[in-house]
C-alpha positions as CSV (number, residue, x, y, z in Angstrom):
1,X,0.0,-0.1,0.1
2,X,2.9,2.4,1.0
3,X,4.4,1.7,-2.5
4,X,1.1,2.1,-4.4
5,X,0.7,5.6,-2.6
6,X,4.4,6.6,-3.7
7,X,3.7,5.6,-7.1
8,X,0.5,7.5,-7.2
9,X,2.0,10.7,-6.0
10,X,4.9,10.4,-8.2
11,X,2.6,10.1,-11.3
12,X,0.3,13.1,-10.1
13,X,3.8,15.1,-9.9
14,X,4.4,14.5,-13.5
15,X,1.1,15.9,-14.6
16,X,1.5,19.6,-15.8
17,X,0.7,21.8,-13.4
18,X,0.7,25.3,-14.6
19,X,-1.9,27.3,-13.3
20,X,-5.1,25.5,-14.2
21,X,-8.2,26.9,-16.1
22,X,-9.9,28.8,-13.1
23,X,-13.3,27.6,-12.4
24,X,-13.4,25.3,-15.4
25,X,-15.8,25.9,-18.0
26,X,-19.1,25.8,-16.2
27,X,-17.6,28.2,-13.4
28,X,-16.7,30.7,-16.1
29,X,-20.1,30.3,-17.9
30,X,-22.1,30.7,-14.4
31,X,-20.1,34.1,-13.9
32,X,-20.8,35.2,-17.5
33,X,-24.3,34.4,-17.3
34,X,-24.7,36.4,-13.8
35,X,-23.2,39.4,-15.3
36,X,-25.2,39.1,-18.3
37,X,-28.4,39.4,-16.6
38,X,-27.3,42.6,-14.5
39,X,-25.8,44.7,-17.7
40,X,-27.5,47.9,-18.1
41,X,-29.1,48.8,-21.3
42,X,-26.5,50.7,-22.7
43,X,-23.8,48.1,-21.9
44,X,-26.0,45.3,-22.8
45,X,-26.5,46.9,-26.3
46,X,-22.7,47.7,-26.7
47,X,-21.8,44.0,-25.7
48,X,-24.2,42.5,-28.3
49,X,-22.8,44.8,-31.0
50,X,-19.5,43.6,-30.2
51,X,-20.5,40.1,-30.1
52,X,-22.1,40.3,-33.4
53,X,-18.6,40.6,-35.0
54,X,-18.7,36.7,-34.5
55,X,-22.0,35.6,-35.3
56,X,-23.6,33.2,-32.6
57,X,-21.4,34.5,-29.9
58,X,-22.7,35.3,-26.4
59,X,-21.2,36.6,-23.2
60,X,-21.3,33.0,-22.0
61,X,-19.9,31.4,-25.0
62,X,-16.8,33.6,-24.8
63,X,-16.2,33.0,-21.1
64,X,-13.5,30.5,-22.0
65,X,-11.9,32.1,-25.1
66,X,-8.9,33.2,-22.9
67,X,-8.1,29.7,-21.9
68,X,-8.7,28.2,-25.2
69,X,-6.4,30.7,-26.9
70,X,-3.8,30.9,-23.9
71,X,-0.2,31.0,-24.9
72,X,3.4,31.9,-23.1
73,X,3.0,35.4,-23.5
74,X,-0.5,35.7,-22.0
75,X,-0.5,32.6,-19.3
76,X,0.8,35.0,-16.5
77,X,-2.2,37.3,-17.2
78,X,-4.6,34.6,-15.3
79,X,-3.1,34.7,-11.9
80,X,-1.0,36.4,-9.3
81,X,1.5,35.0,-6.8
82,X,1.9,36.3,-3.3
83,X,4.6,35.0,-0.8
84,X,3.1,32.7,1.5
85,X,1.3,34.6,4.5
86,X,1.5,37.8,2.6
87,X,-1.4,39.0,0.9
88,X,-0.4,42.7,0.5
89,X,-0.2,43.3,-3.2
90,X,3.3,44.9,-4.2
91,X,3.4,45.4,-7.9
92,X,7.2,45.3,-8.4
93,X,7.3,42.0,-6.5
94,X,4.1,40.3,-7.5
95,X,3.4,41.5,-11.1
96,X,7.0,41.8,-12.7
97,X,6.7,43.6,-15.8
98,X,2.9,43.9,-15.3
99,X,2.2,40.4,-16.2
100,X,-0.4,39.3,-13.9
101,X,-4.1,39.2,-13.7
102,X,-4.3,42.5,-11.7
103,X,-2.5,44.5,-14.5
104,X,-4.1,42.4,-17.0
105,X,-7.6,43.5,-16.0
106,X,-6.7,47.0,-16.0
107,X,-5.0,47.1,-19.4
108,X,-8.0,45.0,-21.1
109,X,-10.5,47.4,-19.3
110,X,-8.7,50.5,-20.9
111,X,-8.7,48.7,-24.5
112,X,-12.5,48.0,-24.0
113,X,-13.2,51.5,-23.0
114,X,-10.9,53.7,-25.3
115,X,-9.8,51.9,-28.1
116,X,-11.4,52.6,-31.6
117,X,-11.0,49.2,-33.3
118,X,-14.0,46.9,-32.8
119,X,-11.9,43.8,-33.2
120,X,-9.2,44.8,-30.3
121,X,-12.3,45.7,-28.1
122,X,-14.0,42.4,-28.7
123,X,-10.6,40.6,-27.9
124,X,-10.5,42.8,-24.6
125,X,-14.1,41.8,-23.9
126,X,-13.0,38.3,-24.1
127,X,-10.5,38.6,-21.8
128,X,-12.2,40.6,-19.1
129,X,-15.1,38.2,-18.9
130,X,-12.6,35.6,-18.3
131,X,-9.9,37.3,-16.1
132,X,-12.6,38.9,-13.7
133,X,-13.8,35.1,-13.0
134,X,-9.9,34.1,-12.7
135,X,-9.2,36.8,-9.9
136,X,-12.1,35.5,-7.7
137,X,-11.0,32.1,-7.8
138,X,-9.1,32.2,-4.5
139,X,-6.0,30.0,-5.7
140,X,-5.3,32.3,-8.7
141,X,-4.2,34.8,-6.1
142,X,-2.4,32.2,-4.0
143,X,1.1,31.3,-2.8
144,X,3.8,31.3,-5.5
145,X,5.7,28.5,-3.6
146,X,3.0,25.7,-4.7
147,X,2.0,27.6,-8.0
148,X,-1.6,28.5,-6.6
149,X,-2.1,24.9,-5.2
150,X,-1.1,23.3,-8.5
151,X,1.7,21.2,-6.9
152,X,-0.4,20.5,-3.6
153,X,-1.7,16.9,-4.2
154,X,-4.5,15.6,-2.4
155,X,-7.3,12.9,-2.8
156,X,-11.0,13.9,-3.2
157,X,-13.4,10.9,-2.9
158,X,-11.0,8.1,-4.4
159,X,-9.7,10.4,-7.0
160,X,-6.2,12.1,-7.3
161,X,-6.3,15.7,-7.7
162,X,-4.4,18.9,-6.7
163,X,-5.8,21.8,-4.5
164,X,-6.2,24.1,-7.6
165,X,-8.0,21.7,-9.6
166,X,-10.4,20.9,-6.7
167,X,-11.4,24.5,-6.6
168,X,-11.5,25.0,-10.4
169,X,-13.8,22.0,-11.2
170,X,-13.9,19.3,-8.4
171,X,-16.2,21.0,-5.9
172,X,-18.4,22.5,-8.4
173,X,-18.9,19.0,-10.1
174,X,-19.5,17.4,-6.6
175,X,-22.3,19.8,-5.5
176,X,-24.1,19.7,-8.8
177,X,-23.9,15.7,-8.7
178,X,-25.3,16.0,-5.2
179,X,-27.8,19.0,-5.5
180,X,-28.1,20.2,-9.1
181,X,-27.1,23.1,-11.3
182,X,-25.5,26.1,-9.2
183,X,-26.8,29.0,-11.4
184,X,-30.4,28.9,-10.4
185,X,-29.3,29.0,-6.8
186,X,-26.7,31.8,-7.3
187,X,-29.3,33.8,-9.4
188,X,-31.8,33.7,-6.5
189,X,-29.1,35.2,-4.0
190,X,-30.2,38.4,-2.6
191,X,-28.9,41.0,-5.0
192,X,-25.7,42.8,-4.3
193,X,-24.0,46.0,-5.2
194,X,-22.4,45.5,-8.5
195,X,-19.4,47.7,-7.3
196,X,-18.3,49.3,-10.5
197,X,-15.5,50.7,-9.0
198,X,-14.0,47.9,-7.4
199,X,-10.1,47.3,-8.0
200,X,-8.4,44.2,-9.2
201,X,-5.7,44.4,-6.6
202,X,-8.1,44.7,-3.7
203,X,-10.1,41.4,-5.2
204,X,-6.6,39.8,-5.5
205,X,-5.9,40.4,-1.9
206,X,-9.4,39.2,-1.0
207,X,-8.8,36.0,-2.6
208,X,-5.4,35.5,-0.9
209,X,-6.9,36.0,2.6
210,X,-9.3,33.0,1.6
211,X,-6.3,30.9,0.9
212,X,-4.5,32.2,4.1
213,X,-7.5,30.8,6.3
214,X,-6.4,28.0,8.7
215,X,-7.9,24.9,7.2
216,X,-8.0,26.0,3.5
217,X,-5.3,23.5,2.7
218,X,-7.2,20.2,3.7
219,X,-4.4,17.9,4.6
220,X,-4.1,15.3,1.7
221,X,-7.7,14.3,1.8
222,X,-11.0,16.4,0.8
223,X,-13.9,15.2,2.7
224,X,-17.5,16.1,3.0
225,X,-16.6,18.4,6.0
226,X,-14.3,20.4,3.9
227,X,-16.9,20.9,1.2
228,X,-19.5,22.0,4.0
229,X,-17.0,24.4,5.1
230,X,-16.2,26.0,1.7
231,X,-19.5,25.6,-0.2
232,X,-20.9,29.1,0.7
233,X,-17.3,30.8,0.0
234,X,-17.5,29.1,-3.5
235,X,-21.0,30.3,-4.3
236,X,-20.1,33.7,-3.0
237,X,-16.9,34.0,-5.2
238,X,-19.0,32.9,-8.3
239,X,-21.7,35.2,-7.6
240,X,-19.6,38.1,-6.5
241,X,-17.4,37.6,-9.8
242,X,-20.5,37.9,-12.0
243,X,-21.9,41.0,-10.3
244,X,-18.5,42.7,-10.4
245,X,-18.1,41.8,-14.0
246,X,-21.4,43.3,-14.7
247,X,-20.6,46.5,-12.8
248,X,-17.2,46.8,-14.6
249,X,-18.8,46.5,-17.8
250,X,-21.5,49.0,-17.2
251,X,-18.8,51.4,-16.2
252,X,-16.6,51.1,-19.3
253,X,-19.4,50.7,-21.8
254,X,-21.5,53.8,-20.8
255,X,-22.1,56.3,-23.3
C-alpha cells in the first residue's frame, strides 16, 4: 500500500501543473450568465454589437476563450502569486513587468473603454469576461511556492487531484452531482451592489486572504466536512465575480 501511494504521488507530480483554467468551463459560464443578467441597457447593447462581429457568440460562449487561446505570453495574465502568508499586493514583487491578472484586467479595461478598433475591443471583452472570473478563484491569487495549489497533491473521494483543480472544477462538479445546477441557486441570491469601482488588486488580496485561512489546505484528503466549510465561499466567489463583472462592463461601456 505504501508503494502504491508513492507511485500515485509520483504520477500526479508528472502531470503539468501550470496554473489551471480557473473555475473550469462551467464556473466561467456561471459568472458570465450572472453578469449578462445584470447589464444596464447601454452596456448590454454595446456588448451585443461587439459580439455580433462573431455570429452566434454570447457572453457565456466567450467566457472560456482566454483559456482556449492561452499562450506563453498571456499565461501569466490569469493569476498573481503572493509570498506565503503575505496578501498585500506589491506590483514590483508580485506582478513583474505588469504580467499578472491584476494589471491584465486594468489593461483590457482600458482597451475596451478607449480603443477605437472594434476587433481589439472584442478581444478585450473576451479577456475581461474570463479574467474577472479568474481573480475571484482564491488560488489564482495564492502562494507562488506551490503555484497556486497546483503542486499541492490530494485525494478527493478516491480520486487523485490537486488543490487548484479541486477549486477549479472538483467542488462544483461534486455539488452539482449531489444537488443540481448551481446557476439558479446563485441567481436567487439576494442582489448585491455591482461595485463598478472595485479595484483588481483589492480583489486579489481578498482571494489571497481566503487561501490564508486556517484549514483552507485540507491535509491530503478532501472530505464532506471540507465541502460544507467552503461551499458558501465557492458560491459567494462565483456570484460576486458575476456581479462585479457586470459593474465593470456597465462602467466602461457607458455612453
